[in-house]
N, CA, C and O atoms as a GROMACS GRO file, in nm:
protein
  464
    1GLN      N    1  -9.254  20.499  -5.416
    1GLN     CA    2  -9.242  20.420  -5.323
    1GLN      C    3  -9.373  20.409  -5.222
    1GLN      O    4  -9.419  20.302  -5.184
    2ALA      N    5  -9.419  20.527  -5.189
    2ALA     CA    6  -9.535  20.540  -5.106
    2ALA      C    7  -9.674  20.482  -5.201
    2ALA      O    8  -9.700  20.503  -5.319
    3HIS      N    9  -9.736  20.414  -5.113
    3HIS     CA   10  -9.846  20.324  -5.184
    3HIS      C   11  -9.981  20.327  -5.109
    3HIS      O   12  -9.981  20.282  -4.994
    4LEU      N   13 -10.080  20.367  -5.152
    4LEU     CA   14 -10.202  20.328  -5.073
    4LEU      C   15 -10.305  20.270  -5.147
    4LEU      O   16 -10.367  20.333  -5.233
    5VAL      N   17 -10.332  20.124  -5.110
    5VAL     CA   18 -10.453  20.044  -5.188
    5VAL      C   19 -10.583  20.053  -5.118
    5VAL      O   20 -10.595  20.033  -4.997
    6GLU      N   21 -10.672  20.080  -5.190
    6GLU     CA   22 -10.792  20.069  -5.116
    6GLU      C   23 -10.891  19.938  -5.158
    6GLU      O   24 -10.862  19.861  -5.250
    7SER      N   25 -10.983  19.929  -5.094
    7SER     CA   26 -11.050  19.801  -5.112
    7SER      C   27 -11.188  19.818  -5.052
    7SER      O   28 -11.208  19.909  -4.972
    8GLY      N   29 -11.291  19.729  -5.091
    8GLY     CA   30 -11.407  19.722  -4.983
    8GLY      C   31 -11.530  19.790  -5.066
    8GLY      O   32 -11.645  19.771  -5.027
    9GLY      N   33 -11.505  19.871  -5.182
    9GLY     CA   34 -11.634  19.936  -5.227
    9GLY      C   35 -11.700  19.836  -5.305
    9GLY      O   36 -11.650  19.726  -5.328
   10GLY      N   37 -11.822  19.875  -5.350
   10GLY     CA   38 -11.916  19.798  -5.415
   10GLY      C   39 -12.054  19.843  -5.434
   10GLY      O   40 -12.081  19.963  -5.438
   11LEU      N   41 -12.146  19.746  -5.447
   11LEU     CA   42 -12.296  19.803  -5.460
   11LEU      C   43 -12.366  19.767  -5.344
   11LEU      O   44 -12.353  19.656  -5.293
   12VAL      N   45 -12.448  19.865  -5.294
   12VAL     CA   46 -12.515  19.827  -5.156
   12VAL      C   47 -12.667  19.893  -5.178
   12VAL      O   48 -12.699  19.979  -5.260
   13GLN      N   49 -12.739  19.836  -5.095
   13GLN     CA   50 -12.879  19.895  -5.089
   13GLN      C   51 -12.884  20.008  -5.005
   13GLN      O   52 -12.800  20.010  -4.915
   14PRO      N   53 -12.973  20.115  -5.012
   14PRO     CA   54 -12.995  20.200  -4.926
   14PRO      C   55 -13.021  20.137  -4.770
   14PRO      O   56 -13.075  20.027  -4.759
   15GLY      N   57 -12.985  20.203  -4.670
   15GLY     CA   58 -12.966  20.151  -4.552
   15GLY      C   59 -12.876  20.039  -4.522
   15GLY      O   60 -12.877  19.982  -4.413
   16GLY      N   61 -12.798  20.008  -4.618
   16GLY     CA   62 -12.698  19.892  -4.590
   16GLY      C   63 -12.557  19.955  -4.545
   16GLY      O   64 -12.538  20.076  -4.530
   17SER      N   65 -12.460  19.855  -4.526
   17SER     CA   66 -12.345  19.910  -4.472
   17SER      C   67 -12.220  19.834  -4.580
   17SER      O   68 -12.236  19.728  -4.641
   18LEU      N   69 -12.114  19.910  -4.581
   18LEU     CA   70 -11.983  19.873  -4.627
   18LEU      C   71 -11.865  19.928  -4.546
   18LEU      O   72 -11.862  20.037  -4.490
   19ARG      N   73 -11.770  19.837  -4.551
   19ARG     CA   74 -11.661  19.882  -4.466
   19ARG      C   75 -11.526  19.901  -4.587
   19ARG      O   76 -11.498  19.810  -4.665
   20LEU      N   77 -11.470  20.004  -4.584
   20LEU     CA   78 -11.349  20.031  -4.673
   20LEU      C   79 -11.222  20.046  -4.599
   20LEU      O   80 -11.206  20.118  -4.500
   21SER      N   81 -11.119  19.960  -4.665
   21SER     CA   82 -10.992  19.957  -4.632
   21SER      C   83 -10.890  20.028  -4.716
   21SER      O   84 -10.905  20.039  -4.838
   22CYS      N   85 -10.786  20.076  -4.651
   22CYS     CA   86 -10.671  20.142  -4.710
   22CYS      C   87 -10.546  20.061  -4.631
   22CYS      O   88 -10.526  20.058  -4.509
   23ALA      N   89 -10.476  20.001  -4.731
   23ALA     CA   90 -10.354  19.949  -4.683
   23ALA      C   91 -10.231  20.031  -4.740
   23ALA      O   92 -10.202  20.038  -4.860
   24ALA      N   93 -10.168  20.088  -4.644
   24ALA     CA   94 -10.048  20.171  -4.664
   24ALA      C   95  -9.922  20.105  -4.660
   24ALA      O   96  -9.900  20.016  -4.578
   25SER      N   97  -9.827  20.149  -4.756
   25SER     CA   98  -9.672  20.099  -4.747
   25SER      C   99  -9.585  20.215  -4.795
   25SER      O  100  -9.631  20.316  -4.847
   26GLY      N  101  -9.447  20.190  -4.773
   26GLY     CA  102  -9.353  20.303  -4.828
   26GLY      C  103  -9.327  20.410  -4.767
   26GLY      O  104  -9.229  20.478  -4.798
   27PHE      N  105  -9.413  20.446  -4.668
   27PHE     CA  106  -9.377  20.559  -4.556
   27PHE      C  107  -9.389  20.513  -4.437
   27PHE      O  108  -9.416  20.395  -4.413
   28THR      N  109  -9.371  20.600  -4.353
   28THR     CA  110  -9.406  20.581  -4.207
   28THR      C  111  -9.550  20.604  -4.152
   28THR      O  112  -9.585  20.707  -4.095
   29PHE      N  113  -9.618  20.510  -4.173
   29PHE     CA  114  -9.753  20.535  -4.155
   29PHE      C  115  -9.787  20.621  -4.029
   29PHE      O  116  -9.845  20.728  -4.039
   30ARG      N  117  -9.747  20.566  -3.909
   30ARG     CA  118  -9.800  20.609  -3.798
   30ARG      C  119  -9.773  20.765  -3.770
   30ARG      O  120  -9.834  20.820  -3.679
   31ILE      N  121  -9.685  20.833  -3.845
   31ILE     CA  122  -9.687  20.966  -3.819
   31ILE      C  123  -9.759  21.055  -3.904
   31ILE      O  124  -9.747  21.177  -3.895
   32TYR      N  125  -9.835  20.999  -3.988
   32TYR     CA  126  -9.946  21.056  -4.102
   32TYR      C  127 -10.071  21.054  -4.046
   32TYR      O  128 -10.118  20.954  -3.992
   33ALA      N  129 -10.140  21.180  -4.060
   33ALA     CA  130 -10.282  21.169  -4.041
   33ALA      C  131 -10.337  21.112  -4.154
   33ALA      O  132 -10.270  21.101  -4.256
   34MET      N  133 -10.480  21.063  -4.145
   34MET     CA  134 -10.544  20.998  -4.257
   34MET      C  135 -10.666  21.036  -4.263
   34MET      O  136 -10.733  21.061  -4.163
   35SER      N  137 -10.714  21.048  -4.407
   35SER     CA  138 -10.842  21.088  -4.425
   35SER      C  139 -10.905  21.023  -4.534
   35SER      O  140 -10.836  20.972  -4.622
   36TRP      N  141 -11.036  21.018  -4.537
   36TRP     CA  142 -11.116  20.960  -4.643
   36TRP      C  143 -11.194  21.088  -4.725
   36TRP      O  144 -11.265  21.168  -4.664
   37TYR      N  145 -11.174  21.094  -4.850
   37TYR     CA  146 -11.249  21.171  -4.923
   37TYR      C  147 -11.327  21.109  -4.998
   37TYR      O  148 -11.311  20.988  -5.011
   38ARG      N  149 -11.429  21.176  -5.066
   38ARG     CA  150 -11.546  21.115  -5.168
   38ARG      C  151 -11.573  21.210  -5.286
   38ARG      O  152 -11.570  21.330  -5.257
   39GLN      N  153 -11.596  21.182  -5.393
   39GLN     CA  154 -11.638  21.243  -5.509
   39GLN      C  155 -11.730  21.218  -5.594
   39GLN      O  156 -11.701  21.137  -5.682
   40ALA      N  157 -11.856  21.274  -5.596
   40ALA     CA  158 -11.965  21.205  -5.672
   40ALA      C  159 -11.940  21.286  -5.811
   40ALA      O  160 -11.868  21.386  -5.818
   41PRO      N  161 -12.011  21.227  -5.922
   41PRO     CA  162 -12.008  21.310  -6.043
   41PRO      C  163 -12.072  21.445  -6.056
   41PRO      O  164 -12.190  21.463  -6.026
   42GLY      N  165 -11.997  21.535  -6.100
   42GLY     CA  166 -12.053  21.659  -6.107
   42GLY      C  167 -12.029  21.746  -5.973
   42GLY      O  168 -12.059  21.865  -5.968
   43LYS      N  169 -11.980  21.685  -5.880
   43LYS     CA  170 -11.956  21.751  -5.727
   43LYS      C  171 -11.800  21.747  -5.710
   43LYS      O  172 -11.724  21.661  -5.754
   44GLU      N  173 -11.770  21.856  -5.637
   44GLU     CA  174 -11.613  21.845  -5.584
   44GLU      C  175 -11.601  21.746  -5.476
   44GLU      O  176 -11.690  21.695  -5.409
   45ARG      N  177 -11.470  21.729  -5.472
   45ARG     CA  178 -11.406  21.620  -5.383
   45ARG      C  179 -11.436  21.677  -5.239
   45ARG      O  180 -11.420  21.797  -5.215
   46GLU      N  181 -11.484  21.579  -5.136
   46GLU     CA  182 -11.530  21.648  -5.017
   46GLU      C  183 -11.477  21.537  -4.928
   46GLU      O  184 -11.480  21.416  -4.947
   47LEU      N  185 -11.418  21.620  -4.806
   47LEU     CA  186 -11.360  21.542  -4.691
   47LEU      C  187 -11.487  21.470  -4.622
   47LEU      O  188 -11.593  21.529  -4.598
   48VAL      N  189 -11.463  21.343  -4.595
   48VAL     CA  190 -11.564  21.247  -4.531
   48VAL      C  191 -11.543  21.223  -4.376
   48VAL      O  192 -11.631  21.226  -4.290
   49ALA      N  193 -11.400  21.196  -4.358
   49ALA     CA  194 -11.349  21.170  -4.217
   49ALA      C  195 -11.211  21.195  -4.188
   49ALA      O  196 -11.131  21.190  -4.282
   50PHE      N  197 -11.178  21.217  -4.093
   50PHE     CA  198 -11.008  21.247  -4.072
   50PHE      C  199 -11.002  21.175  -3.937
   50PHE      O  200 -11.098  21.149  -3.865
   51ILE      N  201 -10.859  21.142  -3.912
   51ILE     CA  202 -10.829  21.073  -3.790
   51ILE      C  203 -10.654  21.111  -3.770
   51ILE      O  204 -10.562  21.087  -3.848
   52THR      N  205 -10.650  21.164  -3.659
   52THR     CA  206 -10.470  21.197  -3.623
   52THR      C  207 -10.401  21.064  -3.640
   52THR      O  208 -10.459  20.957  -3.656
   53SER      N  209 -10.265  21.082  -3.635
   53SER     CA  210 -10.167  20.991  -3.663
   53SER      C  211 -10.184  20.872  -3.575
   53SER      O  212 -10.177  20.756  -3.615
   54THR      N  213 -10.216  20.924  -3.400
   54THR     CA  214 -10.219  20.822  -3.345
   54THR      C  215 -10.365  20.765  -3.335
   54THR      O  216 -10.383  20.669  -3.260
   55GLY      N  217 -10.460  20.811  -3.397
   55GLY     CA  218 -10.580  20.762  -3.386
   55GLY      C  219 -10.657  20.812  -3.253
   55GLY      O  220 -10.749  20.745  -3.206
   56TYR      N  221 -10.614  20.931  -3.196
   56TYR     CA  222 -10.677  20.979  -3.066
   56TYR      C  223 -10.797  21.069  -3.106
   56TYR      O  224 -10.884  21.087  -3.020
   57SER      N  225 -10.810  21.129  -3.229
   57SER     CA  226 -10.889  21.220  -3.252
   57SER      C  227 -10.945  21.212  -3.396
   57SER      O  228 -10.869  21.204  -3.492
   58THR      N  229 -11.094  21.214  -3.411
   58THR     CA  230 -11.135  21.187  -3.531
   58THR      C  231 -11.241  21.328  -3.551
   58THR      O  232 -11.272  21.408  -3.462
   59ASN      N  233 -11.279  21.329  -3.680
   59ASN     CA  234 -11.375  21.442  -3.735
   59ASN      C  235 -11.445  21.394  -3.863
   59ASN      O  236 -11.392  21.331  -3.954
   60TYR      N  237 -11.572  21.433  -3.854
   60TYR     CA  238 -11.644  21.377  -3.984
   60TYR      C  239 -11.734  21.494  -4.038
   60TYR      O  240 -11.777  21.577  -3.958
   61ALA      N  241 -11.756  21.499  -4.140
   61ALA     CA  242 -11.866  21.581  -4.230
   61ALA      C  243 -11.990  21.569  -4.180
   61ALA      O  244 -12.033  21.456  -4.154
   62ASP      N  245 -12.061  21.676  -4.159
   62ASP     CA  246 -12.189  21.684  -4.093
   62ASP      C  247 -12.278  21.572  -4.159
   62ASP      O  248 -12.361  21.511  -4.093
   63SER      N  249 -12.258  21.550  -4.279
   63SER     CA  250 -12.334  21.461  -4.362
   63SER      C  251 -12.331  21.306  -4.318
   63SER      O  252 -12.436  21.242  -4.313
   64VAL      N  253 -12.234  21.258  -4.292
   64VAL     CA  254 -12.194  21.112  -4.255
   64VAL      C  255 -12.190  21.129  -4.098
   64VAL      O  256 -12.194  21.020  -4.042
   65LYS      N  257 -12.182  21.230  -4.018
   65LYS     CA  258 -12.183  21.195  -3.874
   65LYS      C  259 -12.285  21.118  -3.800
   65LYS      O  260 -12.403  21.154  -3.803
   66GLY      N  261 -12.243  21.011  -3.729
   66GLY     CA  262 -12.321  20.939  -3.682
   66GLY      C  263 -12.379  20.799  -3.759
   66GLY      O  264 -12.462  20.720  -3.714
   67ARG      N  265 -12.313  20.794  -3.884
   67ARG     CA  266 -12.328  20.696  -3.957
   67ARG      C  267 -12.196  20.623  -4.005
   67ARG      O  268 -12.199  20.500  -4.010
   68PHE      N  269 -12.086  20.687  -4.040
   68PHE     CA  270 -11.945  20.678  -4.070
   68PHE      C  271 -11.856  20.651  -3.926
   68PHE      O  272 -11.885  20.710  -3.822
   69THR      N  273 -11.750  20.558  -3.934
   69THR     CA  274 -11.671  20.566  -3.849
   69THR      C  275 -11.513  20.545  -3.898
   69THR      O  276 -11.484  20.442  -3.960
   70ILE      N  277 -11.423  20.635  -3.872
   70ILE     CA  278 -11.280  20.620  -3.931
   70ILE      C  279 -11.206  20.540  -3.815
   70ILE      O  280 -11.235  20.552  -3.696
   71SER      N  281 -11.119  20.467  -3.857
   71SER     CA  282 -11.031  20.398  -3.737
   71SER      C  283 -10.910  20.358  -3.832
   71SER      O  284 -10.912  20.350  -3.955
   72ARG      N  285 -10.785  20.331  -3.731
   72ARG     CA  286 -10.675  20.293  -3.803
   72ARG      C  287 -10.608  20.195  -3.682
   72ARG      O  288 -10.635  20.186  -3.562
   73ASP      N  289 -10.512  20.126  -3.766
   73ASP     CA  290 -10.417  20.010  -3.672
   73ASP      C  291 -10.283  20.039  -3.741
   73ASP      O  292 -10.246  19.983  -3.844
   74ASN      N  293 -10.210  20.140  -3.669
   74ASN     CA  294 -10.071  20.157  -3.716
   74ASN      C  295  -9.978  20.044  -3.724
   74ASN      O  296  -9.892  20.033  -3.811
   75ALA      N  297 -10.001  19.948  -3.614
   75ALA     CA  298  -9.927  19.816  -3.612
   75ALA      C  299  -9.931  19.748  -3.738
   75ALA      O  300  -9.845  19.665  -3.766
   76ASN      N  301 -10.048  19.784  -3.836
   76ASN     CA  302 -10.064  19.701  -3.968
   76ASN      C  303 -10.082  19.795  -4.079
   76ASN      O  304 -10.126  19.755  -4.187
   77ASN      N  305 -10.044  19.942  -4.055
   77ASN     CA  306 -10.057  20.022  -4.182
   77ASN      C  307 -10.192  20.029  -4.237
   77ASN      O  308 -10.197  20.034  -4.360
   78THR      N  309 -10.311  20.030  -4.167
   78THR     CA  310 -10.423  20.013  -4.242
   78THR      C  311 -10.539  20.101  -4.154
   78THR      O  312 -10.567  20.080  -4.036
   79VAL      N  313 -10.593  20.192  -4.232
   79VAL     CA  314 -10.716  20.272  -4.215
   79VAL      C  315 -10.846  20.223  -4.285
   79VAL      O  316 -10.848  20.197  -4.406
   80TRP      N  317 -10.952  20.213  -4.205
   80TRP     CA  318 -11.087  20.168  -4.256
   80TRP      C  319 -11.191  20.304  -4.253
   80TRP      O  320 -11.168  20.413  -4.201
   81LEU      N  321 -11.296  20.264  -4.318
   81LEU     CA  322 -11.413  20.377  -4.313
   81LEU      C  323 -11.529  20.267  -4.292
   81LEU      O  324 -11.544  20.178  -4.376
   82GLN      N  325 -11.609  20.276  -4.179
   82GLN     CA  326 -11.713  20.193  -4.179
   82GLN      C  327 -11.830  20.278  -4.186
   82GLN      O  328 -11.845  20.373  -4.109
   83MET      N  329 -11.929  20.241  -4.294
   83MET     CA  330 -12.030  20.306  -4.355
   83MET      C  331 -12.152  20.238  -4.326
   83MET      O  332 -12.175  20.130  -4.380
   84ASN      N  333 -12.238  20.292  -4.243
   84ASN     CA  334 -12.357  20.230  -4.202
   84ASN      C  335 -12.461  20.324  -4.250
   84ASN      O  336 -12.432  20.437  -4.288
   85ARG      N  337 -12.596  20.272  -4.247
   85ARG     CA  338 -12.710  20.329  -4.283
   85ARG      C  339 -12.687  20.403  -4.429
   85ARG      O  340 -12.728  20.519  -4.439
   86LEU      N  341 -12.637  20.354  -4.518
   86LEU     CA  342 -12.610  20.448  -4.648
   86LEU      C  343 -12.722  20.481  -4.732
   86LEU      O  344 -12.817  20.407  -4.759
   87LYS      N  345 -12.701  20.598  -4.769
   87LYS     CA  346 -12.791  20.689  -4.852
   87LYS      C  347 -12.763  20.708  -4.997
   87LYS      O  348 -12.646  20.688  -5.028
   88PHE      N  349 -12.838  20.741  -5.086
   88PHE     CA  350 -12.837  20.744  -5.235
   88PHE      C  351 -12.721  20.855  -5.218
   88PHE      O  352 -12.619  20.820  -5.278
   89GLU      N  353 -12.711  20.953  -5.166
   89GLU     CA  354 -12.629  21.077  -5.147
   89GLU      C  355 -12.476  21.024  -5.117
   89GLU      O  356 -12.386  21.106  -5.131
   90ASP      N  357 -12.444  20.896  -5.077
   90ASP     CA  358 -12.329  20.862  -5.031
   90ASP      C  359 -12.257  20.787  -5.156
   90ASP      O  360 -12.137  20.758  -5.148
   91ALA      N  361 -12.334  20.757  -5.270
   91ALA     CA  362 -12.269  20.702  -5.381
   91ALA      C  363 -12.157  20.783  -5.425
   91ALA      O  364 -12.184  20.902  -5.435
   92ALA      N  365 -12.041  20.748  -5.454
   92ALA     CA  366 -11.930  20.839  -5.486
   92ALA      C  367 -11.795  20.742  -5.497
   92ALA      O  368 -11.788  20.638  -5.432
   93VAL      N  369 -11.710  20.777  -5.568
   93VAL     CA  370 -11.562  20.750  -5.543
   93VAL      C  371 -11.495  20.786  -5.414
   93VAL      O  372 -11.486  20.905  -5.382
   94TYR      N  373 -11.450  20.693  -5.342
   94TYR     CA  374 -11.406  20.715  -5.202
   94TYR      C  375 -11.245  20.704  -5.217
   94TYR      O  376 -11.201  20.604  -5.276
   95TYR      N  377 -11.160  20.797  -5.170
   95TYR     CA  378 -11.012  20.830  -5.174
   95TYR      C  379 -10.971  20.803  -5.036
   95TYR      O  380 -11.028  20.853  -4.939
   96CYS      N  381 -10.877  20.727  -5.030
   96CYS     CA  382 -10.775  20.756  -4.886
   96CYS      C  383 -10.663  20.852  -4.917
   96CYS      O  384 -10.604  20.852  -5.025
   97GLN      N  385 -10.637  20.931  -4.822
   97GLN     CA  386 -10.534  21.016  -4.813
   97GLN      C  387 -10.457  21.013  -4.679
   97GLN      O  388 -10.503  20.983  -4.568
   98ALA      N  389 -10.331  21.050  -4.712
   98ALA     CA  390 -10.239  21.031  -4.604
   98ALA      C  391 -10.150  21.180  -4.597
   98ALA      O  392 -10.092  21.218  -4.699
   99VAL      N  393 -10.144  21.246  -4.495
   99VAL     CA  394 -10.097  21.387  -4.470
   99VAL      C  395  -9.997  21.423  -4.373
   99VAL      O  396 -10.035  21.411  -4.257
  100ARG      N  397  -9.873  21.466  -4.392
  100ARG     CA  398  -9.764  21.481  -4.298
  100ARG      C  399  -9.696  21.601  -4.337
  100ARG      O  400  -9.618  21.595  -4.432
  101LEU      N  401  -9.715  21.716  -4.274
  101LEU     CA  402  -9.642  21.847  -4.297
  101LEU      C  403  -9.699  21.876  -4.444
  101LEU      O  404  -9.820  21.880  -4.467
  102GLN      N  405  -9.587  21.897  -4.554
  102GLN     CA  406  -9.606  21.918  -4.688
  102GLN      C  407  -9.619  21.801  -4.777
  102GLN      O  408  -9.618  21.811  -4.900
  103THR      N  409  -9.632  21.674  -4.705
  103THR     CA  410  -9.628  21.546  -4.792
  103THR      C  411  -9.760  21.517  -4.790
  103THR      O  412  -9.815  21.520  -4.680
  104THR      N  413  -9.841  21.483  -4.909
  104THR     CA  414  -9.954  21.402  -4.930
  104THR      C  415  -9.967  21.312  -5.019
  104THR      O  416  -9.928  21.336  -5.133
  105TYR      N  417 -10.026  21.187  -4.985
  105TYR     CA  418 -10.030  21.093  -5.070
  105TYR      C  419 -10.189  21.046  -5.088
  105TYR      O  420 -10.268  21.059  -4.994
  106TRP      N  421 -10.228  20.993  -5.209
  106TRP     CA  422 -10.357  20.957  -5.228
  106TRP      C  423 -10.379  20.799  -5.280
  106TRP      O  424 -10.309  20.733  -5.357
  107GLY      N  425 -10.457  20.775  -5.234
  107GLY     CA  426 -10.502  20.627  -5.288
  107GLY      C  427 -10.578  20.632  -5.437
  107GLY      O  428 -10.612  20.743  -5.477
  108GLN      N  429 -10.603  20.532  -5.507
  108GLN     CA  430 -10.675  20.520  -5.634
  108GLN      C  431 -10.808  20.549  -5.630
  108GLN      O  432 -10.874  20.599  -5.722
  109GLY      N  433 -10.848  20.517  -5.519
  109GLY     CA  434 -11.018  20.545  -5.517
  109GLY      C  435 -11.103  20.415  -5.547
  109GLY      O  436 -11.078  20.328  -5.630
  110THR      N  437 -11.194  20.421  -5.471
  110THR     CA  438 -11.271  20.278  -5.483
  110THR      C  439 -11.425  20.342  -5.492
  110THR      O  440 -11.466  20.443  -5.436
  111GLN      N  441 -11.496  20.254  -5.577
  111GLN     CA  442 -11.634  20.306  -5.608
  111GLN      C  443 -11.737  20.255  -5.513
  111GLN      O  444 -11.742  20.135  -5.490
  112VAL      N  445 -11.826  20.345  -5.454
  112VAL     CA  446 -11.952  20.291  -5.369
  112VAL      C  447 -12.058  20.333  -5.438
  112VAL      O  448 -12.072  20.450  -5.475
  113THR      N  449 -12.153  20.224  -5.462
  113THR     CA  450 -12.272  20.261  -5.556
  113THR      C  451 -12.395  20.214  -5.455
  113THR      O  452 -12.409  20.102  -5.406
  114VAL      N  453 -12.474  20.322  -5.438
  114VAL     CA  454 -12.585  20.286  -5.352
  114VAL      C  455 -12.727  20.279  -5.454
  114VAL      O  456 -12.771  20.377  -5.514
  115SER      N  457 -12.778  20.158  -5.457
  115SER     CA  458 -12.896  20.161  -5.536
  115SER      C  459 -12.989  20.063  -5.486
  115SER      O  460 -12.947  19.969  -5.418
  116SER      N  461 -13.116  20.076  -5.512
  116SER     CA  462 -13.227  19.990  -5.458
  116SER      C  463 -13.269  19.880  -5.571
  116SER      O  464 -13.358  19.799  -5.548
   0.00000   0.00000   0.00000
């Protein structure tokens, strides 16, 4: 029933921007904290950004702080990741995650490629 559908990935030049979207359904979105993770080839999956269920508080990995912004709209069951000033090292598959107590849902992942 629970479903997370990601979109917005693609090819971008260094210094460019992308906005990733994650549409949620099948669960009570407003009580779930949301995160964006990413995984590059040969690397572990890492937490990129986090937002509380109400959107009151956010946290970011040091590597993206000041460049990425996570946001959510509980009325539309959507979370976004705005990515600015992209670098080669930002290239990865980006995953949307929902967490509430012991329940975790994952999106399918969307590819972000940074190339000149």
